[in-house]
C-alpha atoms as a printed R data frame, in Angstrom:
    type eleno elety resid chain resno       x       y       z
1   ATOM     1    CA   UNK     A     1   0.000   0.000   0.000
2   ATOM     2    CA   UNK     A     2   1.404   3.379  -1.010
3   ATOM     3    CA   UNK     A     3   1.847   5.946   1.751
4   ATOM     4    CA   UNK     A     4   1.665   9.601   0.777
5   ATOM     5    CA   UNK     A     5   5.061  11.210   1.444
6   ATOM     6    CA   UNK     A     6   5.296  14.004   3.996
7   ATOM     7    CA   UNK     A     7   6.374  17.519   3.034
8   ATOM     8    CA   UNK     A     8   9.761  16.976   4.694
9   ATOM     9    CA   UNK     A     9  10.274  13.751   2.703
10  ATOM    10    CA   UNK     A    10   9.420  15.580  -0.479
11  ATOM    11    CA   UNK     A    11  11.735  18.516   0.175
12  ATOM    12    CA   UNK     A    12  14.616  16.193   1.002
13  ATOM    13    CA   UNK     A    13  14.145  14.295  -2.262
14  ATOM    14    CA   UNK     A    14  13.687  17.430  -4.355
15  ATOM    15    CA   UNK     A    15  16.778  19.082  -2.914
16  ATOM    16    CA   UNK     A    16  18.841  16.000  -3.740
17  ATOM    17    CA   UNK     A    17  17.467  16.045  -7.296
18  ATOM    18    CA   UNK     A    18  18.280  19.752  -7.657
19  ATOM    19    CA   UNK     A    19  21.830  19.038  -6.556
20  ATOM    20    CA   UNK     A    20  22.120  16.082  -8.912
21  ATOM    21    CA   UNK     A    21  21.088  18.089 -11.983
22  ATOM    22    CA   UNK     A    22  22.766  21.352 -11.005
23  ATOM    23    CA   UNK     A    23  25.847  20.660 -13.139
24  ATOM    24    CA   UNK     A    24  23.981  19.223 -16.136
25  ATOM    25    CA   UNK     A    25  22.288  22.343 -17.464
26  ATOM    26    CA   UNK     A    26  24.696  23.107 -20.281
27  ATOM    27    CA   UNK     A    27  25.644  19.551 -21.227
28  ATOM    28    CA   UNK     A    28  22.534  17.425 -20.628
29  ATOM    29    CA   UNK     A    29  21.161  17.830 -24.154
30  ATOM    30    CA   UNK     A    30  24.516  17.207 -25.812
31  ATOM    31    CA   UNK     A    31  25.158  14.075 -23.758
32  ATOM    32    CA   UNK     A    32  21.713  12.487 -23.887
33  ATOM    33    CA   UNK     A    33  20.222  13.747 -27.157
34  ATOM    34    CA   UNK     A    34  23.057  14.614 -29.561
35  ATOM    35    CA   UNK     A    35  26.015  12.453 -28.579
36  ATOM    36    CA   UNK     A    36  26.923   9.573 -30.891
37  ATOM    37    CA   UNK     A    37  27.372   7.477 -27.755
38  ATOM    38    CA   UNK     A    38  23.795   8.125 -26.649
39  ATOM    39    CA   UNK     A    39  20.840   6.106 -27.905
40  ATOM    40    CA   UNK     A    40  18.863   8.120 -30.483
41  ATOM    41    CA   UNK     A    41  16.053  10.168 -28.866
42  ATOM    42    CA   UNK     A    42  13.283   8.048 -30.361
43  ATOM    43    CA   UNK     A    43  10.882   9.308 -27.695
44  ATOM    44    CA   UNK     A    44  10.942  12.761 -29.276
45  ATOM    45    CA   UNK     A    45   9.606  11.290 -32.510
46  ATOM    46    CA   UNK     A    46   6.838   9.527 -30.592
47  ATOM    47    CA   UNK     A    47   5.837  12.771 -28.878
48  ATOM    48    CA   UNK     A    48   5.976  14.669 -32.156
49  ATOM    49    CA   UNK     A    49   3.547  12.194 -33.725
50  ATOM    50    CA   UNK     A    50   1.236  12.315 -30.700
51  ATOM    51    CA   UNK     A    51   1.092  16.122 -30.786
52  ATOM    52    CA   UNK     A    52   0.465  16.256 -34.514
53  ATOM    53    CA   UNK     A    53  -2.283  13.636 -34.337
54  ATOM    54    CA   UNK     A    54  -3.893  15.504 -31.433
55  ATOM    55    CA   UNK     A    55  -3.850  18.814 -33.301
56  ATOM    56    CA   UNK     A    56  -2.258  20.484 -30.286
57  ATOM    57    CA   UNK     A    57  -1.445  24.198 -30.395
58  ATOM    58    CA   UNK     A    58  -0.349  24.806 -26.805
59  ATOM    59    CA   UNK     A    59   2.051  22.525 -24.920
60  ATOM    60    CA   UNK     A    60   3.218  22.403 -21.301
61  ATOM    61    CA   UNK     A    61   6.396  20.446 -20.508
62  ATOM    62    CA   UNK     A    62   6.463  19.708 -16.771
63  ATOM    63    CA   UNK     A    63  10.075  19.039 -15.855
64  ATOM    64    CA   UNK     A    64  11.400  20.481 -19.093
65  ATOM    65    CA   UNK     A    65  15.071  20.397 -18.102
66  ATOM    66    CA   UNK     A    66  17.228  22.512 -20.451
67  ATOM    67    CA   UNK     A    67  14.371  22.419 -23.003
68  ATOM    68    CA   UNK     A    68  15.701  19.057 -24.168
69  ATOM    69    CA   UNK     A    69  12.471  18.158 -25.921
70  ATOM    70    CA   UNK     A    70  10.945  21.590 -26.410
71  ATOM    71    CA   UNK     A    71  13.876  22.759 -28.557
72  ATOM    72    CA   UNK     A    72  13.252  19.842 -30.936
73  ATOM    73    CA   UNK     A    73   9.540  20.638 -31.197
74  ATOM    74    CA   UNK     A    74   9.919  24.313 -32.099
75  ATOM    75    CA   UNK     A    75   9.350  23.599 -35.784
76  ATOM    76    CA   UNK     A    76   5.794  22.409 -35.054
77  ATOM    77    CA   UNK     A    77   4.764  26.007 -34.438
78  ATOM    78    CA   UNK     A    78   3.272  25.327 -31.007
79  ATOM    79    CA   UNK     A    79   2.981  27.781 -28.146
80  ATOM    80    CA   UNK     A    80   5.540  26.203 -25.838
81  ATOM    81    CA   UNK     A    81   5.665  26.445 -22.046
82  ATOM    82    CA   UNK     A    82   7.651  24.598 -19.414
83  ATOM    83    CA   UNK     A    83   8.903  24.500 -15.862
84  ATOM    84    CA   UNK     A    84  11.606  22.613 -13.993
85  ATOM    85    CA   UNK     A    85  12.789  22.036 -10.443
86  ATOM    86    CA   UNK     A    86  16.435  22.943 -11.079
87  ATOM    87    CA   UNK     A    87  17.386  26.628 -11.557
88  ATOM    88    CA   UNK     A    88  20.408  25.760 -13.721
89  ATOM    89    CA   UNK     A    89  18.142  23.854 -16.095
90  ATOM    90    CA   UNK     A    90  15.781  26.824 -16.315
91  ATOM    91    CA   UNK     A    91  18.645  29.164 -17.182
92  ATOM    92    CA   UNK     A    92  19.760  26.929 -20.047
93  ATOM    93    CA   UNK     A    93  16.197  26.345 -21.291
94  ATOM    94    CA   UNK     A    94  15.554  30.085 -21.481
95  ATOM    95    CA   UNK     A    95  18.829  30.648 -23.320
96  ATOM    96    CA   UNK     A    96  18.150  27.917 -25.874
97  ATOM    97    CA   UNK     A    97  14.544  28.899 -26.535
98  ATOM    98    CA   UNK     A    98  15.331  32.612 -26.787
99  ATOM    99    CA   UNK     A    99  17.158  31.826 -30.036
100 ATOM   100    CA   UNK     A   100  13.771  30.761 -31.393
101 ATOM   101    CA   UNK     A   101  12.036  33.904 -30.186
102 ATOM   102    CA   UNK     A   102  10.347  32.264 -27.204
103 ATOM   103    CA   UNK     A   103   9.986  34.650 -24.271
104 ATOM   104    CA   UNK     A   104  11.882  33.753 -21.112
105 ATOM   105    CA   UNK     A   105   8.725  33.938 -19.010
106 ATOM   106    CA   UNK     A   106   7.387  30.882 -20.865
107 ATOM   107    CA   UNK     A   107   9.829  28.873 -18.710
108 ATOM   108    CA   UNK     A   108   9.663  29.023 -14.913
109 ATOM   109    CA   UNK     A   109  10.776  27.193 -11.791
110 ATOM   110    CA   UNK     A   110   8.342  24.680 -10.344
111 ATOM   111    CA   UNK     A   111   7.622  21.186  -9.048
112 ATOM   112    CA   UNK     A   112   5.363  18.568 -10.622
113 ATOM   113    CA   UNK     A   113   3.958  17.974  -7.129
114 ATOM   114    CA   UNK     A   114   2.642  21.543  -6.850
115 ATOM   115    CA   UNK     A   115  -0.561  22.409  -8.680
116 ATOM   116    CA   UNK     A   116   0.454  26.064  -8.570
117 ATOM   117    CA   UNK     A   117   3.478  25.229 -10.738
118 ATOM   118    CA   UNK     A   118   1.185  23.972 -13.492
119 ATOM   119    CA   UNK     A   119  -0.690  27.271 -13.248
120 ATOM   120    CA   UNK     A   120   2.499  29.318 -13.053
121 ATOM   121    CA   UNK     A   121   2.787  30.799 -16.543
122 ATOM   122    CA   UNK     A   122   3.329  34.558 -16.018
123 ATOM   123    CA   UNK     A   123   1.228  35.369 -19.084
124 ATOM   124    CA   UNK     A   124  -1.789  33.725 -17.455
125 ATOM   125    CA   UNK     A   125  -1.909  30.616 -19.648
126 ATOM   126    CA   UNK     A   126  -3.839  27.995 -17.685
127 ATOM   127    CA   UNK     A   127  -5.390  25.818 -20.387
128 ATOM   128    CA   UNK     A   128  -3.224  23.612 -22.603
129 ATOM   129    CA   UNK     A   129  -3.941  21.299 -25.502
130 ATOM   130    CA   UNK     A   130  -1.253  18.890 -24.331
131 ATOM   131    CA   UNK     A   131   1.050  18.217 -21.403
132 ATOM   132    CA   UNK     A   132   4.208  16.122 -21.343
133 ATOM   133    CA   UNK     A   133   6.550  14.980 -18.579
134 ATOM   134    CA   UNK     A   134   9.846  13.191 -19.302
135 ATOM   135    CA   UNK     A   135  12.660  12.191 -16.969
136 ATOM   136    CA   UNK     A   136  10.734  13.314 -13.898
137 ATOM   137    CA   UNK     A   137   8.602  10.479 -12.527
138 ATOM   138    CA   UNK     A   138  11.646   8.431 -11.433
139 ATOM   139    CA   UNK     A   139  12.441  11.229  -8.969
140 ATOM   140    CA   UNK     A   140   8.939  11.369  -7.442
141 ATOM   141    CA   UNK     A   141   8.324   9.471  -4.212
142 ATOM   142    CA   UNK     A   142   6.160   6.362  -4.244
143 ATOM   143    CA   UNK     A   143   2.605   7.470  -3.543
144 ATOM   144    CA   UNK     A   144   2.888  10.742  -5.491
145 ATOM   145    CA   UNK     A   145   2.335   9.527  -9.062
146 ATOM   146    CA   UNK     A   146  -1.389  10.252  -8.799
147 ATOM   147    CA   UNK     A   147  -0.596  13.833  -7.778
148 ATOM   148    CA   UNK     A   148   1.399  14.384 -10.964
149 ATOM   149    CA   UNK     A   149  -1.322  12.948 -13.189
150 ATOM   150    CA   UNK     A   150  -4.001  14.895 -11.325
151 ATOM   151    CA   UNK     A   151  -2.095  18.149 -11.725
152 ATOM   152    CA   UNK     A   152  -1.984  17.651 -15.478
153 ATOM   153    CA   UNK     A   153  -5.727  17.036 -15.509
154 ATOM   154    CA   UNK     A   154  -6.319  20.485 -14.003
155 ATOM   155    CA   UNK     A   155  -4.584  22.353 -16.834
156 ATOM   156    CA   UNK     A   156  -5.014  20.195 -19.936
157 ATOM   157    CA   UNK     A   157  -8.317  20.985 -21.610
158 ATOM   158    CA   UNK     A   158 -11.032  18.316 -22.080
159 ATOM   159    CA   UNK     A   159 -10.003  16.121 -24.970
160 ATOM   160    CA   UNK     A   160  -6.384  17.184 -24.539
161 ATOM   161    CA   UNK     A   161  -3.349  14.928 -24.478
162 ATOM   162    CA   UNK     A   162  -1.256  13.866 -21.478
163 ATOM   163    CA   UNK     A   163   2.015  11.948 -22.015
164 ATOM   164    CA   UNK     A   164   4.160  10.947 -19.028
165 ATOM   165    CA   UNK     A   165   7.392   8.948 -19.263
166 ATOM   166    CA   UNK     A   166   8.622   6.390 -16.752
167 ATOM   167    CA   UNK     A   167  11.441   3.876 -16.449
168 ATOM   168    CA   UNK     A   168  10.113   0.386 -17.109
169 ATOM   169    CA   UNK     A   169  10.270  -1.813 -14.020
170 ATOM   170    CA   UNK     A   170   9.584  -4.967 -16.050
171 ATOM   171    CA   UNK     A   171  12.741  -4.401 -18.089
172 ATOM   172    CA   UNK     A   172  14.541  -5.808 -15.047
173 ATOM   173    CA   UNK     A   173  13.281  -9.268 -16.011
174 ATOM   174    CA   UNK     A   174  15.565  -9.005 -19.064
175 ATOM   175    CA   UNK     A   175  18.644  -7.242 -17.706
176 ATOM   176    CA   UNK     A   176  19.920 -10.061 -15.459
177 ATOM   177    CA   UNK     A   177  21.708  -7.548 -13.208
178 ATOM   178    CA   UNK     A   178  21.242  -5.890  -9.813
179 ATOM   179    CA   UNK     A   179  17.924  -4.420 -10.957
180 ATOM   180    CA   UNK     A   180  16.692  -7.970 -11.571
181 ATOM   181    CA   UNK     A   181  17.558  -8.901  -8.000
182 ATOM   182    CA   UNK     A   182  15.557  -5.956  -6.724
183 ATOM   183    CA   UNK     A   183  12.532  -6.874  -8.829
184 ATOM   184    CA   UNK     A   184  12.612 -10.503  -7.723
185 ATOM   185    CA   UNK     A   185  13.147  -9.828  -4.029
186 ATOM   186    CA   UNK     A   186  11.043  -6.694  -3.591
187 ATOM   187    CA   UNK     A   187   8.195  -7.155  -6.039
188 ATOM   188    CA   UNK     A   188   7.814 -10.760  -7.214
189 ATOM   189    CA   UNK     A   189   8.793 -12.628  -4.067
190 ATOM   190    CA   UNK     A   190   7.264 -11.753  -0.691
191 ATOM   191    CA   UNK     A   191  10.650 -12.022   1.008
192 ATOM   192    CA   UNK     A   192   9.529 -10.554   4.335
193 ATOM   193    CA   UNK     A   193   6.400 -12.690   4.425
194 ATOM   194    CA   UNK     A   194   8.302 -15.863   3.620
195 ATOM   195    CA   UNK     A   195  10.937 -15.111   6.252
196 ATOM   196    CA   UNK     A   196   8.242 -14.499   8.848
197 ATOM   197    CA   UNK     A   197   6.561 -17.811   8.008
198 ATOM   198    CA   UNK     A   198   9.711 -19.897   7.537
199 ATOM   199    CA   UNK     A   199  10.018 -21.170  11.103
200 ATOM   200    CA   UNK     A   200  12.885 -23.652  11.385
201 ATOM   201    CA   UNK     A   201  13.582 -23.204   7.648
202 ATOM   202    CA   UNK     A   202  14.485 -19.535   8.025
203 ATOM   203    CA   UNK     A   203  18.244 -20.068   7.738
204 ATOM   204    CA   UNK     A   204  17.779 -22.166   4.611
205 ATOM   205    CA   UNK     A   205  15.482 -19.539   3.113
206 ATOM   206    CA   UNK     A   206  18.001 -16.784   3.812
207 ATOM   207    CA   UNK     A   207  20.658 -18.831   2.039
208 ATOM   208    CA   UNK     A   208  18.307 -19.361  -0.894
209 ATOM   209    CA   UNK     A   209  17.628 -15.635  -1.189
210 ATOM   210    CA   UNK     A   210  21.347 -14.922  -1.034
211 ATOM   211    CA   UNK     A   211  21.940 -17.594  -3.654
212 ATOM   212    CA   UNK     A   212  19.427 -15.878  -5.938
213 ATOM   213    CA   UNK     A   213  21.804 -12.942  -6.329
214 ATOM   214    CA   UNK     A   214  24.425 -15.305  -7.743
215 ATOM   215    CA   UNK     A   215  22.174 -15.722 -10.781
216 ATOM   216    CA   UNK     A   216  22.566 -12.035 -11.615
217 ATOM   217    CA   UNK     A   217  25.433  -9.657 -12.395
218 ATOM   218    CA   UNK     A   218  25.183  -7.666  -9.188
219 ATOM   219    CA   UNK     A   219  28.062  -5.410 -10.289
220 ATOM   220    CA   UNK     A   220  26.046  -4.119 -13.245
221 ATOM   221    CA   UNK     A   221  25.155  -1.535 -14.253
222 ATOM   222    CA   UNK     A   222  27.852   0.662 -12.678
223 ATOM   223    CA   UNK     A   223  26.483   3.200 -10.213
224 ATOM   224    CA   UNK     A   224  26.298   6.593 -11.941
225 ATOM   225    CA   UNK     A   225  28.163   9.167  -9.879
226 ATOM   226    CA   UNK     A   226  28.084  12.964 -10.013
227 ATOM   227    CA   UNK     A   227  30.533  15.101 -11.968
228 ATOM   228    CA   UNK     A   228  31.910  16.916  -8.924
229 ATOM   229    CA   UNK     A   229  30.552  17.020  -5.390
230 ATOM   230    CA   UNK     A   230  26.910  16.632  -6.404
231 ATOM   231    CA   UNK     A   231  25.180  13.221  -6.169
232 ATOM   232    CA   UNK     A   232  24.851  11.166  -9.354
233 ATOM   233    CA   UNK     A   233  21.674   9.806 -10.927
234 ATOM   234    CA   UNK     A   234  21.845   6.515  -9.037
235 ATOM   235    CA   UNK     A   235  22.581   8.318  -5.776
236 ATOM   236    CA   UNK     A   236  19.233  10.117  -5.678
237 ATOM   237    CA   UNK     A   237  15.729   8.667  -5.850
238 ATOM   238    CA   UNK     A   238  15.433   7.058  -9.308
239 ATOM   239    CA   UNK     A   239  12.375   4.812  -9.310
240 ATOM   240    CA   UNK     A   240  11.082   2.454 -11.958
241 ATOM   241    CA   UNK     A   241   7.379   1.967 -12.689
242 ATOM   242    CA   UNK     A   242   5.184  -0.961 -13.665
243 ATOM   243    CA   UNK     A   243   3.363  -0.157 -16.944
244 ATOM   244    CA   UNK     A   244   0.330  -2.229 -15.966
245 ATOM   245    CA   UNK     A   245  -0.026  -0.404 -12.659
246 ATOM   246    CA   UNK     A   246   0.484   3.005 -14.235
247 ATOM   247    CA   UNK     A   247  -2.178   2.380 -16.843
248 ATOM   248    CA   UNK     A   248  -4.622   1.269 -14.148
249 ATOM   249    CA   UNK     A   249  -3.791   4.351 -12.058
250 ATOM   250    CA   UNK     A   250  -4.370   6.723 -14.970
251 ATOM   251    CA   UNK     A   251  -7.720   5.127 -15.755
252 ATOM   252    CA   UNK     A   252  -8.789   5.238 -12.103
253 ATOM   253    CA   UNK     A   253  -8.072   8.982 -12.053
254 ATOM   254    CA   UNK     A   254 -10.281   9.592 -15.073
255 ATOM   255    CA   UNK     A   255  -7.961   9.677 -18.070
256 ATOM   256    CA   UNK     A   256  -9.478   7.995 -21.122
257 ATOM   257    CA   UNK     A   257  -8.046   6.246 -24.181
258 ATOM   258    CA   UNK     A   258  -5.068   5.305 -22.032
259 ATOM   259    CA   UNK     A   259  -2.180   3.586 -23.799
260 ATOM   260    CA   UNK     A   260   1.348   2.545 -22.935
261 ATOM   261    CA   UNK     A   261   3.968   3.210 -25.607
262 ATOM   262    CA   UNK     A   262   7.410   1.633 -25.223
263 ATOM   263    CA   UNK     A   263  10.775   2.947 -26.350
264 ATOM   264    CA   UNK     A   264  14.518   2.329 -26.046
265 ATOM   265    CA   UNK     A   265  14.442  -1.329 -26.963
266 ATOM   266    CA   UNK     A   266  17.345  -3.712 -26.339
267 ATOM   267    CA   UNK     A   267  18.085  -6.544 -28.757
268 ATOM   268    CA   UNK     A   268  20.101  -8.304 -26.044
269 ATOM   269    CA   UNK     A   269  20.446  -7.853 -22.294
270 ATOM   270    CA   UNK     A   270  22.519  -4.658 -21.838
271 ATOM   271    CA   UNK     A   271  25.537  -6.501 -20.433
272 ATOM   272    CA   UNK     A   272  26.199  -7.942 -23.904
273 ATOM   273    CA   UNK     A   273  26.291  -4.601 -25.714
274 ATOM   274    CA   UNK     A   274  30.063  -4.349 -25.355
275 ATOM   275    CA   UNK     A   275  30.522  -7.706 -27.113
276 ATOM   276    CA   UNK     A   276  28.751  -6.660 -30.324
277 ATOM   277    CA   UNK     A   277  28.292  -2.872 -30.028
278 ATOM   278    CA   UNK     A   278  27.471  -2.076 -33.657
279 ATOM   279    CA   UNK     A   279  25.048  -4.973 -34.030
280 ATOM   280    CA   UNK     A   280  23.496  -4.229 -30.646
281 ATOM   281    CA   UNK     A   281  22.766  -0.613 -31.571
282 ATOM   282    CA   UNK     A   282  21.580  -1.411 -35.091
283 ATOM   283    CA   UNK     A   283  19.303  -4.275 -34.035
284 ATOM   284    CA   UNK     A   284  17.884  -2.372 -31.068
285 ATOM   285    CA   UNK     A   285  16.950   0.649 -33.174
286 ATOM   286    CA   UNK     A   286  15.356  -1.654 -35.750
287 ATOM   287    CA   UNK     A   287  13.113  -3.061 -33.007
288 ATOM   288    CA   UNK     A   288  11.656   0.314 -32.031
289 ATOM   289    CA   UNK     A   289   7.881  -0.058 -32.178
290 ATOM   290    CA   UNK     A   290   5.963   1.667 -29.372
291 ATOM   291    CA   UNK     A   291   3.172  -0.916 -29.498
292 ATOM   292    CA   UNK     A   292   5.266  -4.096 -29.701
293 ATOM   293    CA   UNK     A   293   4.250  -6.356 -26.783
294 ATOM   294    CA   UNK     A   294   7.906  -7.218 -26.255
295 ATOM   295    CA   UNK     A   295   8.392  -3.668 -25.084
296 ATOM   296    CA   UNK     A   296   7.015  -4.745 -21.711
297 ATOM   297    CA   UNK     A   297  10.335  -6.541 -21.183
298 ATOM   298    CA   UNK     A   298  12.855  -5.312 -23.783
299 ATOM   299    CA   UNK     A   299  12.269  -1.546 -23.522
300 ATOM   300    CA   UNK     A   300  13.803   0.416 -20.672
301 ATOM   301    CA   UNK     A   301  11.179   3.175 -20.758
302 ATOM   302    CA   UNK     A   302   7.541   3.772 -21.599
303 ATOM   303    CA   UNK     A   303   5.172   6.665 -22.142
304 ATOM   304    CA   UNK     A   304   1.797   6.660 -20.413
305 ATOM   305    CA   UNK     A   305  -0.588   8.381 -22.817
306 ATOM   306    CA   UNK     A   306  -4.194   9.408 -22.244
307 ATOM   307    CA   UNK     A   307  -6.794  12.093 -22.842
308 ATOM   308    CA   UNK     A   308  -8.567  14.313 -20.333
309 ATOM   309    CA   UNK     A   309 -12.338  13.919 -20.302
């Protein structure tokens, strides 16, 4: 059962996230969207198609970062707005978008957990055709996902589009690494319940659970550290989400036509990429199909898509 985080919990998490991203403002886009080493930003193409099919004219990006996605959507001619938790990201987003003639007050500081942030456009814009949120939900405490979805539903007009990205928890069934151990022990197996009921078999059960980790590469993936003194991505809250649960949550909150679209496919478990790097990249990109059922397990991320009634 999810427990709603307290305000002190939230502030502690958000401050850690601010610190984590404080040094990324000027290089985040280059490293994660433009670099040859980075996987192509296929999610931008998915969002572009969604916006065009929806006929959107106004767009709010909640957690816009350094305008990573907004800058690549400028050519659609939309009225673009966004906010982010990290001041350094806001500074870079304003700089980048100013080149395209977008006023700096279209980008402001805010949190996806605050309804006032969604209503924070200085020009009074409070009704959007579409809202997107990428790279944010992993940093939101368990129990707060409904708050994020609900906040979108207050500012996206009836019939409008909502698209929220999350890291795919089920991908851990394919990775065969430390994430797999976490999924097995924390989500698939009732470890605490079994230990409580084990009686004189408790020691044997503990050995069995320890032995389970030997089936996985517990040293992979490497923990991502910060660039300087700030914490790295894996050193702050970075949750994964179950696509089945997220779809059910969205529907329970009143979104309609809810879909789950998968992206960033992997042709092999990630640990084998270094063995055949060119084939791995080529075959993975060729697999990209947001509606392929294999995405439940082979894609590291998904987009929860729905419409506001």
